[in-house]
C-alpha positions in Angstrom: 55.1 11.2 170.1 57.5 13.9 171.2 57.2 17.1 169.1 60.3 19.0 168.5 59.8 22.8 168.2 60.6 24.3 164.8 63.8 26.5 164.7 63.7 29.8 162.8 65.0 29.5 159.4 68.0 31.8 158.6 68.8 32.5 155.0 72.0 32.6 153.0 71.5 35.0 150.1 74.5 33.3 148.4 72.4 30.2 147.9 69.1 32.0 147.6 67.6 30.6 150.8 64.9 32.8 152.3 65.2 34.0 155.8 63.2 36.0 158.3 65.0 39.4 158.9 65.5 41.0 162.2 62.9 43.8 162.5 65.2 46.1 164.4 68.0 45.6 161.8 65.7 46.2 158.9 64.5 49.5 160.4 68.1 50.8 160.8 68.8 49.8 157.3 65.8 51.7 156.0 66.8 54.8 158.0 70.3 54.7 156.6 69.1 54.4 153.1 66.7 57.4 153.7 69.5 59.5 155.1 71.8 58.6 152.2 69.1 59.5 149.7 68.4 62.9 151.4 72.2 63.6 151.5 72.5 62.8 147.8 69.5 65.0 147.0 71.0 67.9 149.0 74.3 67.5 147.2 72.6 67.5 143.8 70.6 70.6 144.8 73.7 72.4 146.0 75.6 71.4 142.8 72.7 72.7 140.7 72.5 76.0 142.6 76.2 76.4 142.3 76.0 75.6 138.5 73.2 78.2 138.1 75.2 80.8 140.1 78.3 80.1 138.0 76.3 80.5 134.8 74.9 83.8 136.0 78.3 85.3 136.8 80.3 83.8 133.9 79.9 83.6 130.1 81.5 80.7 128.1 82.2 81.1 124.4 83.4 77.9 122.6 84.2 79.3 119.1 87.5 81.1 120.0 90.5 80.8 117.7 94.2 81.7 118.5 95.3 84.5 116.3 98.6 86.5 115.9 100.0 89.5 114.2 100.9 88.7 110.6 103.4 90.8 108.6 103.7 90.4 104.9 107.1 90.9 103.4 107.0 92.3 99.8 109.5 92.5 97.0 111.2 96.0 97.2 112.5 95.8 93.7 111.9 94.1 90.4 114.2 91.1 89.9 114.8 87.4 90.1 114.7 85.4 93.3 118.2 83.9 93.5 117.9 82.3 96.9 114.8 81.6 99.0 115.4 80.2 102.5 112.0 80.7 104.1 109.9 77.6 104.7 106.5 77.5 106.4 106.7 76.6 110.1 110.3 77.5 110.5 111.3 79.7 113.4 113.5 82.6 112.4 115.3 85.3 114.3 115.4 89.0 113.7 117.8 89.9 110.9 118.0 86.3 109.6 118.4 86.1 105.8 115.2 84.9 104.2 115.8 85.5 100.5 118.0 87.3 97.9 116.7 89.1 94.8 118.9 89.9 91.9 117.9 93.3 90.5 116.9 93.7 86.8 119.0 96.0 84.6 116.2 98.6 85.0 116.9 98.7 88.8 120.6 99.4 88.2 119.6 102.1 85.7 117.4 103.6 88.4 120.3 103.9 90.8 122.5 105.5 88.1 119.7 108.0 87.3 119.3 108.9 91.0 123.1 109.5 91.3 123.0 111.7 88.2 120.0 113.7 89.6 121.8 114.1 92.9 124.9 115.5 91.2 122.9 117.9 89.1 120.9 119.2 92.2 124.1 119.5 94.2 125.6 121.6 91.4 122.6 123.9 91.3 122.6 124.2 95.1 126.3 125.2 95.1 125.6 127.8 92.4 122.6 129.2 94.3 124.7 129.5 97.5 127.4 131.4 95.6 124.8 133.7 94.1 123.4 134.3 97.6 126.8 135.2 99.0 127.4 137.7 96.2 124.0 139.3 96.7 124.6 139.6 100.4 128.0 141.2 99.8 126.3 143.7 97.5 123.7 144.5 100.1 126.3 145.0 102.7 128.0 147.5 100.5 124.8 149.4 100.0 124.2 149.2 103.8 127.6 150.8 104.3 126.8 153.6 101.8 123.4 154.0 103.3 124.9 154.3 106.8 127.3 157.0 105.6 124.5 158.9 104.0 122.3 158.5 107.1 125.1 159.8 109.3 125.5 162.8 107.1 121.8 163.4 107.2 121.8 163.2 110.9 124.6 165.8 111.1 122.7 168.1 108.7 119.6 167.7 110.9 121.6 168.7 113.9 122.8 171.8 112.1 119.2 172.6 111.2 118.2 172.4 114.8 120.9 174.8 115.8 120.0 177.2 113.0 116.3 177.1 113.7 116.9 177.5 117.4 118.9 180.7 116.7 116.1 181.9 114.5 113.6 181.3 117.4 115.8 183.2 119.8 116.2 186.1 117.4 112.5 186.3 116.8 111.7 186.3 120.5 114.2 189.1 121.1 112.7 191.1 118.2 109.2 190.5 119.5 110.2 191.5 123.0 111.6 194.8 121.7 108.5 195.5 119.6 106.2 194.9 122.6 108.2 197.3 124.8 108.1 200.0 122.1 104.3 199.5 121.7 103.6 199.7 125.4 105.8 202.8 125.9 104.3 204.8 123.0 100.7 203.8 124.0 101.3 205.6 127.2 102.4 208.7 125.3 99.2 208.6 123.2 97.2 208.8 126.4 99.3 211.8 127.5 98.7 213.4 124.0 102.4 213.5 123.2 102.2 211.5 119.9 99.5 210.5 117.4 97.4 207.3 117.5 98.7 206.3 114.1 102.2 205.9 115.4 101.0 203.5 118.1 99.0 201.4 115.6 102.1 201.0 113.5 104.1 199.8 116.5 101.4 197.3 117.5 101.5 195.8 114.0 105.2 195.4 114.2 104.9 193.7 117.6 102.2 191.2 116.2 104.3 190.5 113.1 107.2 189.6 115.4 105.0 187.2 117.4 104.1 185.5 114.1 107.8 185.2 113.2 108.3 183.4 116.6 105.6 180.9 115.8 107.0 180.2 112.4 110.6 179.8 113.7 109.3 177.5 116.5 107.5 175.3 113.9 110.7 175.0 111.8 112.6 174.1 114.9 110.1 171.4 115.9 110.2 169.9 112.4 114.0 169.8 112.5 114.0 168.0 115.8 111.5 165.4 114.6 113.6 164.7 111.5 116.7 164.4 113.7 114.9 161.9 116.0 113.6 159.8 113.1 117.0 159.6 111.5 118.7 158.6 114.7 116.1 155.9 115.4 116.5 154.6 111.8 112.7 154.6 111.2 113.3 156.6 108.0 116.1 156.7 105.4 117.1 159.8 103.5 119.3 157.9 101.2 119.2 158.7 97.5 116.5 157.1 95.4 119.1 155.1 93.5 120.4 153.4 96.7 117.0 152.8 98.1 115.9 151.1 94.8 119.0 149.0 94.8 118.5 147.9 98.4 114.9 146.9 97.7 115.8 144.9 94.6 118.7 143.1 96.4 116.5 142.2 99.3 113.9 140.7 97.0 116.6 138.8 95.1 118.1 137.5 98.4 114.7 136.2 99.5 114.1 134.5 96.2 117.6 132.9 96.4 117.0 131.7 99.9 113.7 130.1 98.8 115.5 128.4 95.9 118.2 127.1 98.2 115.7 125.7 100.6 113.8 123.9 97.8 117.0 122.5 96.3 118.2 121.3 99.7 114.9 119.5 100.4 115.0 118.0 96.9 118.6 116.9 97.4 117.8 115.3 100.7 114.9 113.4 99.2 117.0 112.1 96.3 119.7 111.0 98.7 117.2 109.2 100.8 115.9 107.4 97.8 119.4 106.5 96.7 120.2 105.2 100.2 117.1 103.0 100.2 117.9 101.7 96.8 121.6 100.9 97.6 121.4 99.8 101.3 119.8 96.4 100.8 122.3 95.3 98.2 125.0 92.9 99.2 128.5 92.7 97.7 127.1 90.7 94.9 124.6 93.4 94.0 121.8 91.2 95.3 119.0 92.6 97.5 118.8 90.9 100.9 115.4 90.2 102.4 115.8 89.7 106.2 113.4 88.9 109.0 112.2 92.2 110.6 111.5 90.5 113.9 111.8 87.0 115.5 108.9 84.8 114.6 107.6 82.0 112.5 107.2 81.7 108.7 103.5 81.4 108.2 103.3 80.9 104.5 105.4 81.6 101.3 104.1 82.9 98.0 107.2 82.7 95.8 109.9 80.2 95.0 113.6 80.3 94.0 114.1 81.3 90.4 110.8 83.2 90.0 110.5 86.7 88.6 109.0 89.2 91.0 107.8 92.8 90.7 107.5 95.2 93.5 105.4 95.1 95.6 104.6 91.4 95.2 104.1 89.4 98.4 107.1 87.1 99.1 106.1 85.6 102.4 104.1 86.1 105.7 105.6 86.0 109.2 103.9 85.5 112.5 104.9 87.4 115.6 104.6 84.7 118.3 105.2 87.2 121.0 101.8 88.8 120.3 99.1 86.2 120.5 95.4 86.5 121.3 92.3 84.4 121.2 89.6 85.9 119.0 85.9 85.3 118.8 82.7 86.9 117.5 79.8 87.3 119.8 76.4 89.0 119.9 75.8 92.5 121.2 74.0 91.1 124.2 76.9 88.8 125.1 79.4 91.6 124.6 77.4 93.8 127.0 77.7 91.1 129.7 81.5 90.8 129.6 83.4 92.5 132.4 86.7 93.7 130.9 88.3 94.0 134.3 88.1 90.3 135.1 90.6 87.7 133.9 89.5 85.3 131.2 89.8 81.5 131.5 91.2 80.1 128.3 90.9 76.4 127.6 92.8 75.3 124.4 91.5 72.3 122.5 93.5 69.2 123.3 95.5 70.9 126.1 94.6 70.0 129.7 96.2 73.1 131.0 94.2 76.3 131.4 95.6 79.7 130.5 94.6 83.1 132.0 94.2 86.0 129.6 93.0 89.6 129.6 90.4 91.2 127.5 92.2 93.4 125.0 89.5 94.6 122.6 85.7 94.7 122.3 84.6 96.4 119.1 81.6 96.4 116.9 82.3 95.4 113.3 79.9 96.0 110.4 80.8 92.7 108.7 83.5 90.1 108.4 85.2 92.1 105.6 86.1 94.8 108.1 88.2 92.3 110.0 89.9 91.0 106.9 91.4 94.4 106.3 93.4 94.2 109.6 96.9 92.8 110.0 96.3 89.4 111.5 96.9 85.8 110.5 93.3 84.5 110.2 89.8 85.8 110.1 87.3 84.2 112.5 84.2 82.6 111.0 80.8 83.9 111.8 78.8 81.5 114.0 75.5 80.3 112.5 73.5 81.9 115.3 75.0 85.3 114.5 74.1 85.3 110.8 72.4 88.6 109.8 73.0 90.1 113.2 75.4 92.8 114.4 78.8 91.4 115.2 81.1 92.2 118.1 84.7 91.2 117.9 86.4 90.2 121.2 90.1 89.6 121.6 91.8 88.2 124.6 95.6 88.4 125.0 97.3 85.2 126.1 100.9 84.4 126.9 102.7 82.1 124.4 103.0 78.5 125.6 105.8 76.1 125.2 103.6 73.8 123.1 102.7 76.6 120.7 106.4 77.5 120.3 107.2 74.0 118.9 108.3 73.8 115.3 105.6 73.6 112.7 102.9 74.7 115.2 102.7 78.2 113.8 102.4 79.7 117.3 99.2 77.8 117.7 97.4 80.0 115.2 94.1 78.5 114.2 93.8 76.3 117.3 90.3 76.3 118.8 89.8 77.6 122.3 87.0 78.0 124.8 86.8 81.4 126.6 85.1 81.9 130.0 84.5 85.6 130.8 83.5 87.1 134.1 80.3 89.1 133.7 78.9 92.2 135.2 
């Protein structure tokens, strides 16, 4: 019987028929799978190293909140809110009317009282200025008299100088003659022509003449000193009556100048208060409350028709041009932050990434310290920072188009993730 050799059985995996694989093909497949596994492992290792490196050079904080400058507008007067246009979430422009307050009768009375006080102070000021002019006129008259007397005294001093100079010259001549008589007669005594007593008398006359020179010279020096002092005006030889009047007038003028200065300052203050009280009133005698800057109404605390007393809060505005993301971190985290590097800001629900700059890193004793500052919201303390020192970090960000949409309140309160570069 003829035997037919058996053929190799090939498989079709689609029908689950086993087959005998080619050894060479199977080896190549195992090599490919091994290389693929090694490549995937290397990629995973590289990714892991890259992730570790990124974490070492960056710090991510997830509890950030968008914040903004909040300004509270208060009632400047006591009155009734006649109109109230502000609504939360509404965008307003600088100078836009937000409310009108009708003043109470007491407010009108205050304006009238200020006007009365201003008129009274102005009258006092005018009277003080007139008194000052009169006092200065009187002082000028005394000055004129004083100058006349001083001129006369200078002339008298000049005459004294001339008189004392003549006395000095006369005394010198007399002393010169006495000295010559004494010398001539002393020679005669030596020759025995006259007695010694005669010479002693002549010597005494000569010495007396020298003393007269010294006295006359002292009088001359004194006269010259008086003349110099009077010319330089360092001393006045006016009468006691004029000197006393001059001192009294000078004191009165100083007192009047001080009073005028005080009245002028008081008048300026009252006018400023009156201007502040009158300026906000419209033609209907209502006080207008306008937006101090362009922004968004954050919240309102009053309604039309309500009575308000200054300084009750009327509403709060947000300045959308000054936004920041704020967070609380630990001291260790704050020490790692590099203020010079830009900050990656990822807003919740927004696929776009913003770039901000570190604006503030400050230690705060507790959350109450932050509440005292002018801002819209106060960040909550993370659970892991309870009973630990707190560090407040703010990152300035540019306003986005999404945040500027109506009723978005500039994005205030929106959560954000912050990624800082580290040292």
